[in-house]
LUMMI-723736 format. One record per residue (C-alpha): residue number from 1; chain; residue in one letter; y, x, z. Coordinates in pm, whole numbers, m for minus. Example, Ala and Ser with C-alpha at 12.3 -4.5 7.8 and 13.67 -1.06 7.14 Angstrom:
BEGIN
<pt i="1" ch="A" aa="A" y="m450" x="1230" z="780"/>
<pt i="2" ch="A" aa="S" y="m106" x="1367" z="714"/>
% end
This chain:
BEGIN
<pt i="1" ch="A" aa="M" y="7244" x="5488" z="m3236"/>
<pt i="2" ch="A" aa="I" y="7577" x="5594" z="m3096"/>
<pt i="3" ch="A" aa="R" y="7751" x="5938" z="m3058"/>
<pt i="4" ch="A" aa="V" y="7931" x="6067" z="m2776"/>
<pt i="5" ch="A" aa="A" y="8232" x="6297" z="m2765"/>
<pt i="6" ch="A" aa="Q" y="8157" x="6547" z="m2518"/>
<pt i="7" ch="A" aa="V" y="8468" x="6761" z="m2422"/>
<pt i="8" ch="A" aa="M" y="8323" x="7093" z="m2293"/>
<pt i="9" ch="A" aa="G" y="8632" x="7338" z="m2262"/>
<pt i="10" ch="A" aa="Y" y="8530" x="7712" z="m2293"/>
<pt i="11" ch="A" aa="M" y="8143" x="7754" z="m2322"/>
<pt i="12" ch="A" aa="D" y="8057" x="8114" z="m2202"/>
<pt i="13" ch="A" aa="G" y="7718" x="8050" z="m2049"/>
<pt i="14" ch="A" aa="G" y="7845" x="7892" z="m1730"/>
<pt i="15" ch="A" aa="G" y="7645" x="7565" z="m1512"/>
<pt i="16" ch="A" aa="V" y="7848" x="7348" z="m1651"/>
<pt i="17" ch="A" aa="E" y="7740" x="7367" z="m2056"/>
<pt i="18" ch="A" aa="Q" y="7400" x="7421" z="m1942"/>
<pt i="19" ch="A" aa="V" y="7391" x="7121" z="m1720"/>
<pt i="20" ch="A" aa="V" y="7519" x="6891" z="m2079"/>
<pt i="21" ch="A" aa="M" y="7284" x="7094" z="m2291"/>
<pt i="22" ch="A" aa="N" y="6966" x="7005" z="m2075"/>
<pt i="23" ch="A" aa="Y" y="7043" x="6666" z="m2092"/>
<pt i="24" ch="A" aa="Y" y="7105" x="6623" z="m2449"/>
<pt i="25" ch="A" aa="R" y="6776" x="6820" z="m2508"/>
<pt i="26" ch="A" aa="H" y="6609" x="6511" z="m2300"/>
<pt i="27" ch="A" aa="I" y="6740" x="6245" z="m2383"/>
<pt i="28" ch="A" aa="D" y="6650" x="5968" z="m2624"/>
<pt i="29" ch="A" aa="R" y="6848" x="6089" z="m2909"/>
<pt i="30" ch="A" aa="S" y="6729" x="5812" z="m3181"/>
<pt i="31" ch="A" aa="R" y="6963" x="5603" z="m2957"/>
<pt i="32" ch="A" aa="V" y="7220" x="5850" z="m2813"/>
<pt i="33" ch="A" aa="Q" y="7333" x="6165" z="m3002"/>
<pt i="34" ch="A" aa="F" y="7607" x="6432" z="m2865"/>
<pt i="35" ch="A" aa="D" y="7894" x="6581" z="m3033"/>
<pt i="36" ch="A" aa="L" y="8061" x="6876" z="m2848"/>
<pt i="37" ch="A" aa="L" y="8432" x="6955" z="m2862"/>
<pt i="38" ch="A" aa="V" y="8456" x="7326" z="m2773"/>
<pt i="39" ch="A" aa="C" y="8728" x="7546" z="m2752"/>
<pt i="40" ch="A" aa="E" y="8833" x="7826" z="m2981"/>
<pt i="41" ch="A" aa="G" y="8777" x="8153" z="m2823"/>
<pt i="42" ch="A" aa="S" y="8418" x="8069" z="m2649"/>
<pt i="43" ch="A" aa="G" y="8161" x="8322" z="m2598"/>
<pt i="44" ch="A" aa="M" y="7849" x="8101" z="m2636"/>
<pt i="45" ch="A" aa="V" y="7854" x="7836" z="m2840"/>
<pt i="46" ch="A" aa="P" y="7494" x="7717" z="m2889"/>
<pt i="47" ch="A" aa="R" y="7556" x="7555" z="m3291"/>
<pt i="48" ch="A" aa="D" y="7239" x="7618" z="m3432"/>
<pt i="49" ch="A" aa="E" y="7079" x="7429" z="m3131"/>
<pt i="50" ch="A" aa="V" y="7317" x="7168" z="m3145"/>
<pt i="51" ch="A" aa="E" y="7275" x="7101" z="m3510"/>
<pt i="52" ch="A" aa="G" y="6928" x="7118" z="m3486"/>
<pt i="53" ch="A" aa="L" y="6903" x="6826" z="m3236"/>
<pt i="54" ch="A" aa="G" y="7121" x="6622" z="m3460"/>
<pt i="55" ch="A" aa="G" y="7441" x="6696" z="m3288"/>
<pt i="56" ch="A" aa="R" y="7779" x="6847" z="m3437"/>
<pt i="57" ch="A" aa="V" y="8035" x="7093" z="m3267"/>
<pt i="58" ch="A" aa="F" y="8392" x="7076" z="m3327"/>
<pt i="59" ch="A" aa="M" y="8626" x="7378" z="m3233"/>
<pt i="60" ch="A" aa="I" y="8944" x="7293" z="m3115"/>
<pt i="61" ch="A" aa="P" y="9250" x="7493" z="m3002"/>
<pt i="62" ch="A" aa="G" y="9247" x="7625" z="m2625"/>
<pt i="63" ch="A" aa="Y" y="9392" x="7429" z="m2372"/>
<pt i="64" ch="A" aa="K" y="9653" x="7707" z="m2299"/>
<pt i="65" ch="A" aa="N" y="9788" x="7603" z="m2644"/>
<pt i="66" ch="A" aa="L" y="9821" x="7247" z="m2491"/>
<pt i="67" ch="A" aa="S" y="10027" x="7098" z="m2802"/>
<pt i="68" ch="A" aa="G" y="9773" x="7228" z="m3042"/>
<pt i="69" ch="A" aa="Y" y="9515" x="7109" z="m2788"/>
<pt i="70" ch="A" aa="M" y="9632" x="6748" z="m2770"/>
<pt i="71" ch="A" aa="H" y="9735" x="6722" z="m3114"/>
<pt i="72" ch="A" aa="T" y="9368" x="6829" z="m3232"/>
<pt i="73" ch="A" aa="L" y="9202" x="6618" z="m2969"/>
<pt i="74" ch="A" aa="E" y="9384" x="6316" z="m3048"/>
<pt i="75" ch="A" aa="G" y="9320" x="6366" z="m3446"/>
<pt i="76" ch="A" aa="L" y="8967" x="6400" z="m3388"/>
<pt i="77" ch="A" aa="F" y="8927" x="6095" z="m3206"/>
<pt i="78" ch="A" aa="R" y="9115" x="5857" z="m3420"/>
<pt i="79" ch="A" aa="Q" y="8924" x="6029" z="m3695"/>
<pt i="80" ch="A" aa="E" y="8551" x="6011" z="m3524"/>
<pt i="81" ch="A" aa="R" y="8637" x="5716" z="m3378"/>
<pt i="82" ch="A" aa="W" y="8327" x="5766" z="m3109"/>
<pt i="83" ch="A" aa="P" y="8312" x="5497" z="m2857"/>
<pt i="84" ch="A" aa="I" y="8296" x="5721" z="m2571"/>
<pt i="85" ch="A" aa="V" y="8445" x="6043" z="m2493"/>
<pt i="86" ch="A" aa="H" y="8279" x="6201" z="m2175"/>
<pt i="87" ch="A" aa="S" y="8497" x="6508" z="m2025"/>
<pt i="88" ch="A" aa="H" y="8356" x="6778" z="m1846"/>
<pt i="89" ch="A" aa="V" y="8674" x="6994" z="m1769"/>
<pt i="90" ch="A" aa="N" y="8737" x="6866" z="m1420"/>
<pt i="91" ch="A" aa="A" y="9112" x="6848" z="m1329"/>
<pt i="92" ch="A" aa="L" y="9208" x="6916" z="m1700"/>
<pt i="93" ch="A" aa="S" y="9026" x="6598" z="m1803"/>
<pt i="94" ch="A" aa="V" y="9356" x="6468" z="m1738"/>
<pt i="95" ch="A" aa="F" y="9461" x="6580" z="m2144"/>
<pt i="96" ch="A" aa="P" y="9180" x="6491" z="m2375"/>
<pt i="97" ch="A" aa="L" y="9137" x="6160" z="m2155"/>
<pt i="98" ch="A" aa="R" y="9547" x="6094" z="m2281"/>
<pt i="99" ch="A" aa="A" y="9469" x="6164" z="m2599"/>
<pt i="100" ch="A" aa="A" y="9146" x="5962" z="m2627"/>
<pt i="101" ch="A" aa="K" y="9360" x="5662" z="m2484"/>
<pt i="102" ch="A" aa="R" y="9656" x="5717" z="m2703"/>
<pt i="103" ch="A" aa="A" y="9371" x="5732" z="m2998"/>
<pt i="104" ch="A" aa="G" y="9246" x="5406" z="m2882"/>
<pt i="105" ch="A" aa="V" y="8889" x="5536" z="m2737"/>
<pt i="106" ch="A" aa="P" y="8759" x="5220" z="m2537"/>
<pt i="107" ch="A" aa="V" y="8501" x="5443" z="m2292"/>
<pt i="108" ch="A" aa="R" y="8659" x="5741" z="m2114"/>
<pt i="109" ch="A" aa="I" y="8469" x="5915" z="m1867"/>
<pt i="110" ch="A" aa="A" y="8609" x="6196" z="m1661"/>
<pt i="111" ch="A" aa="H" y="8326" x="6434" z="m1499"/>
<pt i="112" ch="A" aa="S" y="8406" x="6597" z="m1164"/>
<pt i="113" ch="A" aa="H" y="8182" x="6941" z="m1194"/>
<pt i="114" ch="A" aa="S" y="8375" x="7155" z="m912"/>
<pt i="115" ch="A" aa="T" y="8617" x="7170" z="m649"/>
<pt i="116" ch="A" aa="S" y="8843" x="7420" z="m526"/>
<pt i="117" ch="A" aa="G" y="8883" x="7737" z="m268"/>
<pt i="118" ch="A" aa="R" y="9053" x="8002" z="m105"/>
<pt i="119" ch="A" aa="G" y="9151" x="8326" z="m326"/>
<pt i="120" ch="A" aa="E" y="9226" x="8125" z="m654"/>
<pt i="121" ch="A" aa="L" y="9583" x="8060" z="m593"/>
<pt i="122" ch="A" aa="A" y="9698" x="7990" z="m958"/>
<pt i="123" ch="A" aa="K" y="9408" x="7783" z="m1059"/>
<pt i="124" ch="A" aa="N" y="9431" x="7623" z="m711"/>
<pt i="125" ch="A" aa="L" y="9830" x="7506" z="m778"/>
<pt i="126" ch="A" aa="A" y="9697" x="7397" z="m1137"/>
<pt i="127" ch="A" aa="K" y="9428" x="7156" z="m979"/>
<pt i="128" ch="A" aa="D" y="9649" x="7029" z="m720"/>
<pt i="129" ch="A" aa="A" y="9879" x="6956" z="m970"/>
<pt i="130" ch="A" aa="L" y="9670" x="6717" z="m1208"/>
<pt i="131" ch="A" aa="R" y="9422" x="6567" z="m948"/>
<pt i="132" ch="A" aa="P" y="9673" x="6283" z="m860"/>
<pt i="133" ch="A" aa="L" y="9675" x="6223" z="m1246"/>
<pt i="134" ch="A" aa="S" y="9277" x="6198" z="m1237"/>
<pt i="135" ch="A" aa="N" y="9234" x="5852" z="m1205"/>
<pt i="136" ch="A" aa="V" y="9496" x="5759" z="m1444"/>
<pt i="137" ch="A" aa="Y" y="9322" x="5802" z="m1807"/>
<pt i="138" ch="A" aa="P" y="8943" x="5767" z="m1745"/>
<pt i="139" ch="A" aa="T" y="8781" x="5399" z="m1755"/>
<pt i="140" ch="A" aa="H" y="8479" x="5517" z="m1567"/>
<pt i="141" ch="A" aa="R" y="8452" x="5839" z="m1349"/>
<pt i="142" ch="A" aa="M" y="8122" x="6040" z="m1281"/>
<pt i="143" ch="A" aa="A" y="8067" x="6360" z="m1048"/>
<pt i="144" ch="A" aa="C" y="7777" x="6589" z="m1009"/>
<pt i="145" ch="A" aa="S" y="7791" x="6486" z="m623"/>
<pt i="146" ch="A" aa="R" y="7944" x="6324" z="m348"/>
<pt i="147" ch="A" aa="Y" y="8182" x="6587" z="m251"/>
<pt i="148" ch="A" aa="A" y="8280" x="6665" z="m587"/>
<pt i="149" ch="A" aa="G" y="8348" x="6302" z="m691"/>
<pt i="150" ch="A" aa="E" y="8584" x="6251" z="m374"/>
<pt i="151" ch="A" aa="W" y="8761" x="6571" z="m423"/>
<pt i="152" ch="A" aa="L" y="8919" x="6488" z="m791"/>
<pt i="153" ch="A" aa="F" y="8914" x="6120" z="m773"/>
<pt i="154" ch="A" aa="G" y="8967" x="6051" z="m355"/>
<pt i="155" ch="A" aa="K" y="8729" x="5923" z="m82"/>
<pt i="156" ch="A" aa="G" y="8830" x="5577" z="m201"/>
<pt i="157" ch="A" aa="A" y="8771" x="5604" z="m568"/>
<pt i="158" ch="A" aa="S" y="8473" x="5454" z="m694"/>
<pt i="159" ch="A" aa="F" y="8208" x="5706" z="m949"/>
<pt i="160" ch="A" aa="E" y="7874" x="5762" z="m1052"/>
<pt i="161" ch="A" aa="V" y="7679" x="6049" z="m920"/>
<pt i="162" ch="A" aa="L" y="7503" x="6194" z="m1219"/>
<pt i="163" ch="A" aa="Y" y="7322" x="6462" z="m1046"/>
<pt i="164" ch="A" aa="N" y="7254" x="6799" z="m1243"/>
<pt i="165" ch="A" aa="A" y="6935" x="6750" z="m1311"/>
<pt i="166" ch="A" aa="I" y="6647" x="7020" z="m1433"/>
<pt i="167" ch="A" aa="D" y="6310" x="7036" z="m1569"/>
<pt i="168" ch="A" aa="L" y="6124" x="7055" z="m1238"/>
<pt i="169" ch="A" aa="S" y="5809" x="7178" z="m1437"/>
<pt i="170" ch="A" aa="R" y="5952" x="7523" z="m1563"/>
<pt i="171" ch="A" aa="F" y="6056" x="7607" z="m1182"/>
<pt i="172" ch="A" aa="S" y="5732" x="7526" z="m1022"/>
<pt i="173" ch="A" aa="F" y="5606" x="7850" z="m813"/>
<pt i="174" ch="A" aa="D" y="5304" x="8026" z="m979"/>
<pt i="175" ch="A" aa="A" y="5176" x="8306" z="m837"/>
<pt i="176" ch="A" aa="K" y="5064" x="8461" z="m1163"/>
<pt i="177" ch="A" aa="A" y="5401" x="8434" z="m1294"/>
<pt i="178" ch="A" aa="R" y="5562" x="8603" z="m1011"/>
<pt i="179" ch="A" aa="A" y="5320" x="8909" z="m1040"/>
<pt i="180" ch="A" aa="Q" y="5429" x="8953" z="m1399"/>
<pt i="181" ch="A" aa="A" y="5815" x="8877" z="m1376"/>
<pt i="182" ch="A" aa="R" y="5835" x="9182" z="m1106"/>
<pt i="183" ch="A" aa="T" y="5626" x="9370" z="m1324"/>
<pt i="184" ch="A" aa="D" y="5863" x="9311" z="m1587"/>
<pt i="185" ch="A" aa="L" y="6153" x="9404" z="m1380"/>
<pt i="186" ch="A" aa="G" y="5997" x="9751" z="m1284"/>
<pt i="187" ch="A" aa="L" y="5962" x="9655" z="m907"/>
<pt i="188" ch="A" aa="V" y="5688" x="9854" z="m730"/>
<pt i="189" ch="A" aa="G" y="5482" x="9808" z="m451"/>
<pt i="190" ch="A" aa="G" y="5639" x="9549" z="m157"/>
<pt i="191" ch="A" aa="Q" y="5994" x="9569" z="m232"/>
<pt i="192" ch="A" aa="T" y="6210" x="9261" z="m136"/>
<pt i="193" ch="A" aa="V" y="6418" x="9095" z="m362"/>
<pt i="194" ch="A" aa="I" y="6744" x="8917" z="m287"/>
<pt i="195" ch="A" aa="G" y="6832" x="8733" z="m621"/>
<pt i="196" ch="A" aa="H" y="7170" x="8563" z="m722"/>
<pt i="197" ch="A" aa="V" y="7227" x="8398" z="m1034"/>
<pt i="198" ch="A" aa="G" y="7641" x="8326" z="m1115"/>
<pt i="199" ch="A" aa="R" y="7900" x="8414" z="m1327"/>
<pt i="200" ch="A" aa="F" y="8095" x="8708" z="m1259"/>
<pt i="201" ch="A" aa="M" y="8416" x="8536" z="m1152"/>
<pt i="202" ch="A" aa="P" y="8606" x="8499" z="m802"/>
<pt i="203" ch="A" aa="Q" y="8452" x="8163" z="m732"/>
<pt i="204" ch="A" aa="K" y="8120" x="8303" z="m698"/>
<pt i="205" ch="A" aa="N" y="8225" x="8600" z="m446"/>
<pt i="206" ch="A" aa="H" y="8007" x="8870" z="m552"/>
<pt i="207" ch="A" aa="R" y="8210" x="9166" z="m368"/>
<pt i="208" ch="A" aa="F" y="8100" x="8918" z="m9"/>
<pt i="209" ch="A" aa="L" y="7765" x="8958" z="m130"/>
<pt i="210" ch="A" aa="I" y="7737" x="9313" z="m223"/>
<pt i="211" ch="A" aa="D" y="7892" x="9395" z="109"/>
<pt i="212" ch="A" aa="A" y="7649" x="9205" z="301"/>
<pt i="213" ch="A" aa="F" y="7379" x="9360" z="78"/>
<pt i="214" ch="A" aa="A" y="7501" x="9745" z="115"/>
<pt i="215" ch="A" aa="L" y="7498" x="9650" z="522"/>
<pt i="216" ch="A" aa="A" y="7152" x="9487" z="524"/>
<pt i="217" ch="A" aa="A" y="7006" x="9782" z="282"/>
<pt i="218" ch="A" aa="R" y="7058" x="10011" z="589"/>
<pt i="219" ch="A" aa="R" y="6804" x="9867" z="786"/>
<pt i="220" ch="A" aa="R" y="6564" x="9779" z="518"/>
<pt i="221" ch="A" aa="P" y="6505" x="10033" z="255"/>
<pt i="222" ch="A" aa="D" y="6240" x="9819" z="75"/>
<pt i="223" ch="A" aa="L" y="6541" x="9565" z="14"/>
<pt i="224" ch="A" aa="V" y="6687" x="9500" z="m382"/>
<pt i="225" ch="A" aa="L" y="6952" x="9270" z="m497"/>
<pt i="226" ch="A" aa="V" y="6921" x="9140" z="m848"/>
<pt i="227" ch="A" aa="L" y="7237" x="8974" z="m1025"/>
<pt i="228" ch="A" aa="V" y="7191" x="8733" z="m1299"/>
<pt i="229" ch="A" aa="G" y="7496" x="8641" z="m1514"/>
<pt i="230" ch="A" aa="A" y="7789" x="8808" z="m1712"/>
<pt i="231" ch="A" aa="G" y="8156" x="8780" z="m1703"/>
<pt i="232" ch="A" aa="E" y="8469" x="8959" z="m1680"/>
<pt i="233" ch="A" aa="A" y="8416" x="9124" z="m1319"/>
<pt i="234" ch="A" aa="Q" y="8065" x="9253" z="m1390"/>
<pt i="235" ch="A" aa="A" y="8179" x="9610" z="m1458"/>
<pt i="236" ch="A" aa="L" y="8416" x="9576" z="m1099"/>
<pt i="237" ch="A" aa="A" y="8080" x="9465" z="m935"/>
<pt i="238" ch="A" aa="K" y="7896" x="9766" z="m1076"/>
<pt i="239" ch="A" aa="S" y="8189" x="9982" z="m913"/>
<pt i="240" ch="A" aa="W" y="8139" x="9805" z="m561"/>
<pt i="241" ch="A" aa="T" y="7797" x="9897" z="m539"/>
<pt i="242" ch="A" aa="A" y="7841" x="10274" z="m627"/>
<pt i="243" ch="A" aa="E" y="8135" x="10278" z="m381"/>
<pt i="244" ch="A" aa="R" y="7919" x="10125" z="m114"/>
<pt i="245" ch="A" aa="G" y="7598" x="10386" z="m202"/>
<pt i="246" ch="A" aa="V" y="7344" x="10108" z="m317"/>
<pt i="247" ch="A" aa="A" y="7385" x="10129" z="m720"/>
<pt i="248" ch="A" aa="D" y="7051" x="10230" z="m734"/>
<pt i="249" ch="A" aa="R" y="6923" x="9929" z="m527"/>
<pt i="250" ch="A" aa="V" y="7107" x="9638" z="m717"/>
<pt i="251" ch="A" aa="M" y="7015" x="9556" z="m1052"/>
<pt i="252" ch="A" aa="F" y="7260" x="9390" z="m1308"/>
<pt i="253" ch="A" aa="L" y="7042" x="9169" z="m1565"/>
<pt i="254" ch="A" aa="G" y="7332" x="8975" z="m1755"/>
<pt i="255" ch="A" aa="Q" y="7317" x="8664" z="m1916"/>
<pt i="256" ch="A" aa="R" y="6970" x="8537" z="m1916"/>
<pt i="257" ch="A" aa="D" y="6755" x="8243" z="m2088"/>
<pt i="258" ch="A" aa="D" y="6431" x="8284" z="m1851"/>
<pt i="259" ch="A" aa="V" y="6584" x="8242" z="m1518"/>
<pt i="260" ch="A" aa="D" y="6316" x="7993" z="m1424"/>
<pt i="261" ch="A" aa="R" y="6086" x="8345" z="m1448"/>
<pt i="262" ch="A" aa="L" y="6345" x="8519" z="m1226"/>
<pt i="263" ch="A" aa="Y" y="6323" x="8316" z="m965"/>
<pt i="264" ch="A" aa="Q" y="5943" x="8362" z="m939"/>
<pt i="265" ch="A" aa="A" y="6000" x="8731" z="m851"/>
<pt i="266" ch="A" aa="F" y="6269" x="8657" z="m611"/>
<pt i="267" ch="A" aa="D" y="6169" x="8681" z="m218"/>
<pt i="268" ch="A" aa="A" y="6541" x="8478" z="m126"/>
<pt i="269" ch="A" aa="F" y="6838" x="8352" z="m309"/>
<pt i="270" ch="A" aa="A" y="7174" x="8362" z="m183"/>
<pt i="271" ch="A" aa="L" y="7483" x="8180" z="m304"/>
<pt i="272" ch="A" aa="P" y="7782" x="8287" z="m122"/>
<pt i="273" ch="A" aa="S" y="8041" x="8070" z="m314"/>
<pt i="274" ch="A" aa="L" y="8364" x="7998" z="m238"/>
<pt i="275" ch="A" aa="Y" y="8326" x="7661" z="m336"/>
<pt i="276" ch="A" aa="E" y="8084" x="7471" z="m596"/>
<pt i="277" ch="A" aa="G" y="8076" x="7112" z="m708"/>
<pt i="278" ch="A" aa="L" y="7725" x="7114" z="m605"/>
<pt i="279" ch="A" aa="G" y="7565" x="7444" z="m686"/>
<pt i="280" ch="A" aa="I" y="7261" x="7342" z="m920"/>
<pt i="281" ch="A" aa="V" y="7073" x="7707" z="m944"/>
<pt i="282" ch="A" aa="A" y="6988" x="7652" z="m553"/>
<pt i="283" ch="A" aa="V" y="6817" x="7339" z="m653"/>
<pt i="284" ch="A" aa="E" y="6629" x="7555" z="m893"/>
<pt i="285" ch="A" aa="A" y="6570" x="7830" z="m627"/>
<pt i="286" ch="A" aa="Q" y="6437" x="7565" z="m424"/>
<pt i="287" ch="A" aa="A" y="6215" x="7421" z="m674"/>
<pt i="288" ch="A" aa="A" y="6061" x="7746" z="m724"/>
<pt i="289" ch="A" aa="R" y="6028" x="7752" z="m340"/>
<pt i="290" ch="A" aa="L" y="6248" x="8042" z="m253"/>
<pt i="291" ch="A" aa="P" y="6423" x="8012" z="119"/>
<pt i="292" ch="A" aa="C" y="6816" x="7993" z="24"/>
<pt i="293" ch="A" aa="L" y="7117" x="8132" z="192"/>
<pt i="294" ch="A" aa="L" y="7418" x="7951" z="102"/>
<pt i="295" ch="A" aa="S" y="7772" x="7950" z="180"/>
<pt i="296" ch="A" aa="D" y="7902" x="7722" z="416"/>
<pt i="297" ch="A" aa="R" y="8156" x="7557" z="183"/>
<pt i="298" ch="A" aa="I" y="7881" x="7423" z="m39"/>
<pt i="299" ch="A" aa="T" y="7830" x="7067" z="3"/>
<pt i="300" ch="A" aa="R" y="7515" x="7000" z="227"/>
<pt i="301" ch="A" aa="E" y="7407" x="6750" z="m60"/>
<pt i="302" ch="A" aa="V" y="7220" x="7049" z="m222"/>
<pt i="303" ch="A" aa="D" y="6987" x="7086" z="42"/>
<pt i="304" ch="A" aa="V" y="6699" x="6853" z="m99"/>
<pt i="305" ch="A" aa="T" y="6460" x="7018" z="109"/>
<pt i="306" ch="A" aa="G" y="6600" x="7057" z="428"/>
<pt i="307" ch="A" aa="T" y="6544" x="7455" z="457"/>
<pt i="308" ch="A" aa="V" y="6847" x="7552" z="320"/>
<pt i="309" ch="A" aa="R" y="7062" x="7816" z="537"/>
<pt i="310" ch="A" aa="F" y="7427" x="7757" z="544"/>
<pt i="311" ch="A" aa="L" y="7600" x="8070" z="636"/>
<pt i="312" ch="A" aa="P" y="8004" x="8140" z="719"/>
<pt i="313" ch="A" aa="I" y="8166" x="8355" z="482"/>
<pt i="314" ch="A" aa="G" y="8430" x="8537" z="690"/>
<pt i="315" ch="A" aa="D" y="8258" x="8803" z="794"/>
<pt i="316" ch="A" aa="P" y="7929" x="9002" z="589"/>
<pt i="317" ch="A" aa="S" y="7725" x="9130" z="910"/>
<pt i="318" ch="A" aa="E" y="7595" x="8767" z="976"/>
<pt i="319" ch="A" aa="W" y="7452" x="8774" z="613"/>
<pt i="320" ch="A" aa="A" y="7318" x="9121" z="651"/>
<pt i="321" ch="A" aa="K" y="7160" x="9027" z="964"/>
<pt i="322" ch="A" aa="T" y="7009" x="8736" z="773"/>
<pt i="323" ch="A" aa="L" y="6927" x="8924" z="463"/>
<pt i="324" ch="A" aa="A" y="6758" x="9194" z="632"/>
<pt i="325" ch="A" aa="E" y="6517" x="8934" z="798"/>
<pt i="326" ch="A" aa="V" y="6384" x="8807" z="463"/>
<pt i="327" ch="A" aa="Q" y="5986" x="8857" z="418"/>
<pt i="328" ch="A" aa="P" y="5826" x="8888" z="88"/>
<pt i="329" ch="A" aa="G" y="5628" x="8664" z="m76"/>
<pt i="330" ch="A" aa="V" y="5707" x="8408" z="161"/>
<pt i="331" ch="A" aa="R" y="5793" x="8049" z="18"/>
<pt i="332" ch="A" aa="I" y="5928" x="7728" z="139"/>
<pt i="333" ch="A" aa="N" y="5776" x="7408" z="177"/>
<pt i="334" ch="A" aa="A" y="5898" x="7162" z="m130"/>
<pt i="335" ch="A" aa="R" y="5762" x="6843" z="m252"/>
<pt i="336" ch="A" aa="R" y="5806" x="6689" z="m531"/>
<pt i="337" ch="A" aa="E" y="5948" x="6356" z="m457"/>
<pt i="338" ch="A" aa="D" y="6261" x="6561" z="m266"/>
<pt i="339" ch="A" aa="F" y="6353" x="6675" z="m589"/>
<pt i="340" ch="A" aa="E" y="6352" x="6299" z="m748"/>
<pt i="341" ch="A" aa="N" y="6738" x="6279" z="m816"/>
<pt i="342" ch="A" aa="Y" y="6718" x="6638" z="m979"/>
<pt i="343" ch="A" aa="D" y="6445" x="6540" z="m1262"/>
<pt i="344" ch="A" aa="I" y="6550" x="6563" z="m1597"/>
<pt i="345" ch="A" aa="V" y="6315" x="6320" z="m1759"/>
<pt i="346" ch="A" aa="R" y="6398" x="6072" z="m1550"/>
<pt i="347" ch="A" aa="A" y="6779" x="6134" z="m1518"/>
<pt i="348" ch="A" aa="A" y="6792" x="6140" z="m1899"/>
<pt i="349" ch="A" aa="K" y="6648" x="5794" z="m1919"/>
<pt i="350" ch="A" aa="R" y="6927" x="5685" z="m1679"/>
<pt i="351" ch="A" aa="L" y="7199" x="5845" z="m1867"/>
<pt i="352" ch="A" aa="V" y="7103" x="5702" z="m2216"/>
<pt i="353" ch="A" aa="A" y="7101" x="5354" z="m2022"/>
<pt i="354" ch="A" aa="H" y="7415" x="5414" z="m1930"/>
<pt i="355" ch="A" aa="Y" y="7608" x="5503" z="m2215"/>
<pt i="356" ch="A" aa="L" y="7430" x="5220" z="m2415"/>
<pt i="357" ch="A" aa="E" y="7537" x="4984" z="m2123"/>
<pt i="358" ch="A" aa="L" y="7918" x="5120" z="m2158"/>
<pt i="359" ch="A" aa="S" y="7919" x="5114" z="m2533"/>
<pt i="360" ch="A" aa="R" y="7785" x="4740" z="m2544"/>
<pt i="361" ch="A" aa="G" y="8009" x="4528" z="m2746"/>
<pt i="362" ch="A" aa="V" y="8234" x="4824" z="m2863"/>
<pt i="363" ch="A" aa="V" y="8006" x="4960" z="m3140"/>
<pt i="364" ch="A" aa="E" y="8011" x="4639" z="m3283"/>
<pt i="365" ch="A" aa="A" y="8362" x="4552" z="m3293"/>
<pt i="366" ch="A" aa="Q" y="8411" x="4890" z="m3476"/>
% end
C-alpha cells in the first residue's frame, strides 16, 4: 500500500476538494491511501471522513505566508517520505512541487483544474506570472480537461486527462425523488425552477445570472431561481435580488451535501461562469437529464450529451430569452455510455493503477 500526498490549498467546499474526496471514497484503499495537506484557515475540512477512510490531514500555513508554506511543506515531505505528491492548486503548484523536488520526492504531479477569465485582474496576473514555471518542477502532469491542461502546461505539453468523475447512480432522474425534492423546497404547482450550483465568487458570475433571471421573470411569473453554494459574495448577491425586485423568487440554499437531490427539483441548469477548467456540475446536471445553459467561455468538452446550449455572457437579454423558454418537467435524452469517462467506479480504478505504475520501484528503493 502506498500513501499519496494530496496538496489541497484551502478547503471551503469547492469543486476541486469534492473531486478529490469523491476519488478517495471510491479507490481501493488497501492499495492506495490519501493524506491531505490543507491550508490553515480552511472552512470545510472533512477530517473525520478522511481519518475514517484511513487517511490523515496535515494543516499547513496558507500560501500567502509563502516562506512558512514552503518551509513546512519541505519539512513534511522529508519527514513523511511520500513517494507521490499530487498538487491540486493549479498555477500555484509551482511552490509545493518545488518544495517536493528539494525534499527528493520522486513523483510530483501538477494537476490543472481551472483556467482564467476576465474580471479577476490580480488573480490573473499571478497566474500569468507562474504559468511559465508550471513545467519546471512536476515529473507528471494531469488536467480535468484538454482545455485546462493546455491552458496551464501549453498546447505542446504532455499531460493526462483525469476526468472529474461522479457516482452516476446518485444523479439518475427519478420522478418520485423530483416530487419529494420540490415539496421539501416548498415549491407549489407548476413553478419552473432554474438551478445553479457554485461558490459565491466572481468566477461564477452570479450578478449576470441574477440580471438575466430578473429580465426573464418579467415574462414568466412562474419562474424561480435556486442558488446552491456558499461564499463571501453571497450577501452581495442577495442585495442584487432585492435591487431587481426578485428577492421573493430567488432561493439561497447555502452549502448543501444533497445536490444530487436538488437537481431532481430543477427544470434547467444555468452556469454563466467567466471561466471553468471543466464545470463538473454541468456533467452532474446532464446525468440528471437537465437542460443545461452554459457560458460560451466554458470548454465544449463538458457537453457529454450533445444537448448543452452555450450562450454569450456579454448581454443578459439573450440568457433571459432562453430562461423564459424553459418548460417545467422536460428532461433531455442521456445515455449511460455518454458518461463513460465520468463513471467514478471506472475512473477510480484507473487512478489507482496510474499511481501504482508511477510508484513502481520507488517504494522498494525507500
